C-alpha positions in Angstrom: -36.8 -36.3 -41.6 -35.1 -32.9 -41.0 -37.2 -29.9 -41.5 -35.4 -27.2 -42.6 -35.8 -23.2 -41.4 -35.0 -19.9 -43.8 -34.6 -16.7 -42.1 -32.7 -13.3 -43.4 -34.8 -12.4 -46.9 -36.2 -9.4 -48.4 -36.3 -6.5 -50.1 -33.0 -4.6 -50.8 -31.8 -2.2 -53.4 -29.3 -2.9 -55.4 -24.9 -3.2 -54.5 -26.7 -4.2 -51.0 -26.2 -7.4 -48.7 -28.5 -10.2 -47.3 -27.3 -12.5 -44.5 -29.3 -16.0 -45.3 -30.1 -18.2 -42.5 -31.2 -22.0 -42.6 -31.6 -24.2 -39.7 -32.6 -27.3 -38.5 -34.7 -27.4 -35.0 -31.7 -27.1 -33.0 -30.6 -30.5 -35.3 -27.4 -30.8 -36.1 -26.0 -30.0 -39.7 -23.2 -31.7 -39.9 -24.0 -35.0 -40.8 -25.4 -33.1 -44.0 -23.9 -32.2 -47.7 -25.3 -29.5 -47.7 -27.3 -26.9 -50.3 -28.8 -23.5 -51.1 -30.8 -23.8 -54.3 -32.9 -20.2 -55.9 -36.4 -19.9 -58.3 -37.3 -17.1 -60.1 -40.3 -17.3 -61.2 -41.0 -18.9 -64.8 -37.1 -20.1 -64.2 -36.4 -23.7 -63.2 -34.6 -23.6 -59.7 -30.9 -23.7 -59.6 -27.8 -24.9 -57.9 -26.0 -21.2 -55.8 -23.8 -23.0 -53.5 -23.0 -25.8 -51.7 -20.7 -27.5 -48.9 -19.4 -30.7 -49.1 -20.5 -33.2 -45.5 -17.0 -32.4 -43.6 -17.3 -28.5 -44.2 -14.2 -28.9 -46.1 -15.7 -28.1 -49.8 -17.4 -25.6 -51.5 -18.6 -25.3 -55.1 -21.0 -22.0 -56.7 -22.7 -20.9 -59.9 -20.8 -19.6 -61.7 -22.9 -15.4 -61.9 -22.8 -15.4 -57.8 -19.0 -16.2 -58.1 -16.7 -14.4 -55.6 -20.2 -12.2 -54.4 -21.6 -14.6 -52.3 -20.1 -17.0 -49.1 -21.8 -20.2 -47.7 -20.6 -21.0 -44.3 -22.1 -22.9 -41.1 -21.4 -22.3 -37.3 -19.7 -23.8 -35.7 -22.5 -25.6 -34.0 -22.6 -27.2 -37.3 -26.4 -26.4 -36.6 -26.9 -23.4 -39.0 -26.0 -22.8 -42.5 -25.2 -19.4 -44.0 -25.2 -17.7 -47.3 -24.1 -15.0 -47.4 -24.6 -12.6 -49.9 -23.1 -8.9 -50.7 -22.8 -7.0 -53.9 -26.5 -7.7 -55.1 -28.3 -7.6 -58.8 -31.7 -7.2 -59.7 -31.2 -10.8 -60.9 -30.2 -12.8 -57.2 -34.0 -12.1 -56.7 -36.2 -15.7 -56.5 -36.7 -17.6 -53.4 -33.7 -19.0 -52.3 -34.3 -22.2 -50.8 -31.4 -24.1 -48.4 -31.3 -28.3 -48.2 -29.7 -31.6 -47.4 -28.2 -34.0 -48.7 -26.4 -38.1 -48.1 -24.0 -37.4 -49.9 -20.7 -38.4 -48.6 -18.5 -38.1 -51.8 -18.3 -33.8 -52.3 -20.9 -30.8 -53.2 -24.2 -31.9 -54.9 -25.7 -29.7 -57.2 -28.3 -31.5 -58.8 -31.8 -31.0 -56.6 -32.2 -34.4 -57.5 -29.2 -35.2 -54.6 -31.1 -33.6 -51.4 -33.7 -35.1 -50.0 -34.7 -32.3 -46.9 -36.1 -28.5 -48.4 -37.2 -25.8 -46.8 -40.1 -23.8 -47.3 -38.2 -20.9 -48.8 -37.5 -17.3 -48.5 -37.7 -14.5 -50.4 -34.7 -12.1 -52.0 -35.5 -9.7 -53.8 -33.3 -6.7 -55.4 -34.2 -2.8 -56.8 -32.7 -1.4 -59.3 
């Protein structure tokens, strides 16, 4: 069992930046493909960004391409999502997730087995 914990959410004005972090209580994330999802009120959870298990491939949803960056620290214990040029439509609860996939970046929620509790990101206009 891997318990993921997100942090770094908050309230920011449009155009601002936030960096989300996701850790597993010191355990390595090196064995997992990782992803960030978000869910806004009344909407389904959607894929935001993902990294394959060995960290050499990333993928992003179209609306955040060029603004968000997924990364992992060198110790492979923490996953990050750097979010720049934030827009009000980025407002949502953001979740990190871990997958056993060895194939590619996993873009669907059902492909992930471990989830964090979520962190709220609110972007004011």
